[in-house]
C-alpha positions in Angstrom: -42.0 99.5 -20.3 -45.0 100.0 -18.1 -48.4 101.2 -19.3 -50.2 101.1 -22.6 -49.3 103.3 -25.6 -51.7 102.0 -28.3 -50.6 102.2 -31.9 -49.7 105.8 -32.2 -46.1 106.9 -32.8 -44.0 107.1 -29.6 -42.3 110.1 -28.1 -39.5 109.2 -25.8 -38.9 112.2 -23.4 -35.7 113.0 -21.6 -35.8 115.3 -18.5 -32.4 116.8 -17.8 -31.5 119.3 -20.5 -34.7 118.6 -22.4 -37.6 119.5 -20.2 -35.4 120.8 -17.4 -32.9 123.2 -19.0 -29.5 123.5 -17.4 -29.2 127.3 -17.7 -26.0 127.4 -15.7 -27.1 124.9 -13.0 -24.4 123.1 -11.1 -25.1 119.5 -11.9 -24.5 116.8 -9.3 -21.4 114.7 -9.3 -22.3 112.0 -6.8 -25.1 109.5 -6.5 -26.4 111.4 -3.4 -26.3 114.6 -5.3 -28.4 113.1 -8.1 -30.9 111.8 -5.5 -31.3 115.3 -4.3 -31.6 116.7 -7.8 -34.5 114.3 -8.6 -36.4 115.5 -5.5 -39.3 118.0 -5.3 -37.0 120.2 -3.2 -34.6 120.9 -6.1 -34.9 124.7 -6.6 -33.9 124.3 -10.3 -37.3 122.7 -11.0 -38.5 126.3 -11.3 -36.9 126.2 -14.8 -39.7 123.8 -15.9 -42.2 125.4 -18.3 -45.7 124.3 -17.3 -46.9 125.2 -20.8 -45.0 122.2 -22.1 -47.4 119.7 -20.6 -50.5 120.7 -22.6 -48.3 121.0 -25.8 -46.9 117.5 -25.3 -50.4 116.1 -24.6 -51.7 117.7 -27.8 -49.1 115.9 -30.0 -50.5 112.9 -31.9 -48.3 110.3 -30.1 -47.8 108.3 -27.0 -45.5 109.9 -24.4 -43.0 107.8 -22.7 -40.3 108.8 -20.2 -36.8 107.9 -21.4 -34.8 109.4 -18.6 -32.5 108.4 -15.7 -35.2 110.0 -13.5 -37.3 106.8 -14.2 -40.3 106.8 -11.8 -39.2 110.1 -10.2 -40.3 111.8 -13.5 -43.9 110.8 -12.7 -43.5 111.9 -9.1 -41.7 115.2 -9.6 -41.8 116.4 -13.2 -45.3 115.3 -14.4 -47.2 117.2 -11.7 -45.4 120.5 -12.5 -46.2 120.0 -16.2 -49.7 118.8 -15.7 -49.0 115.4 -17.2 -50.5 112.2 -16.1 -48.3 109.3 -15.0 -46.5 108.2 -18.2 -45.1 104.8 -19.0 -41.4 104.4 -18.4 -39.0 103.1 -21.1 -37.1 100.0 -19.8 -33.6 101.5 -19.8 -30.3 100.1 -18.5 -28.6 101.9 -15.6 -27.3 105.3 -16.5 -23.5 105.5 -16.8 -21.6 107.5 -14.2 -19.9 109.5 -16.9 -20.7 110.5 -20.5 -18.2 109.2 -23.0 -17.9 111.2 -26.2 -17.9 109.1 -29.4 -19.8 106.3 -27.8 -23.4 105.2 -28.5 -25.8 106.8 -26.1 -26.8 104.5 -23.2 -30.5 104.7 -24.2 -30.3 104.1 -27.9 -30.4 100.3 -28.1 -33.1 100.1 -25.4 -35.3 102.7 -27.1 -35.2 100.8 -30.4 -36.1 97.7 -28.6 -39.0 99.4 -26.8 -40.2 100.9 -30.1 -40.3 97.4 -31.7 -40.6 98.8 -35.3 -43.1 101.6 -34.5 -42.4 105.2 -35.5 -40.8 107.2 -32.7 -39.4 110.5 -31.8 -36.6 110.7 -29.2 -36.3 114.2 -27.7 -33.0 114.4 -25.8 -30.1 116.8 -25.3 -27.5 114.0 -25.8 -28.5 112.6 -29.2 -25.6 112.4 -31.6 -25.1 111.5 -35.3 -23.7 108.1 -34.1 -27.1 107.4 -32.4 -28.9 108.4 -35.6 -26.8 106.2 -37.7 -27.3 103.2 -35.4 -31.1 103.7 -35.3 -31.2 104.0 -39.1 -29.4 100.7 -39.4 -31.3 98.8 -36.7 -34.8 100.2 -36.6 -37.3 99.1 -39.2 -39.7 102.0 -38.6 -39.4 105.8 -39.0 -37.5 107.6 -36.3 -36.7 111.2 -35.5 -33.8 111.6 -33.0 -34.3 115.3 -32.1 -31.5 117.0 -30.2 -32.6 119.7 -27.8 -30.2 122.5 -26.7 -29.5 121.6 -23.0 -29.1 125.3 -22.0 -32.6 126.2 -23.1 -34.5 122.9 -23.1 -37.5 122.5 -25.4 -38.4 125.7 -27.2 -41.1 126.5 -29.9 -38.9 125.4 -32.7 -38.5 121.9 -31.1 -42.3 121.5 -30.8 -42.7 122.6 -34.4 -40.1 120.1 -35.7 -41.7 117.2 -33.7 -45.2 118.2 -34.6 -44.4 118.4 -38.3 -42.6 115.0 -38.3 -45.5 113.4 -36.5 -48.0 115.0 -38.9 -46.0 113.6 -41.9 -46.5 110.1 -40.4 -50.3 110.4 -40.2 -52.2 108.1 -42.4 
């Protein structure tokens, strides 16, 4: 992970389906298509809600990108949301295809990055299997919060995350 996060709880942020809702978008199927998707020219970026940036920054936590966008999240997403450059979670390469019933490709890496600190993981692909694995392998508190990919983050998601973080304050 690059950048400093202090001692606050961590909030691992996904992009696709979390900050950038799908809302009927035709998702890429090739590496070239994904490269275009993660570019400032992607018209679907209009789906980003610029109000999310200030709301995320107001949460009592350290924000960290946990997305296949990696550094492109700072180049493309952060400016639209008014976010500063955020640290990147050290993730393995994203798989070419999602496999149902298999641990999410980010789960093990995020637990390693958290290193026992409390964390929230906001993502559209979190499953009960991920929750069970984190519960068994992470010594700190964790909230794996699943976001509806069609709508992305909504008020109820912010409330749930804020309440969880507030309950972790000393």
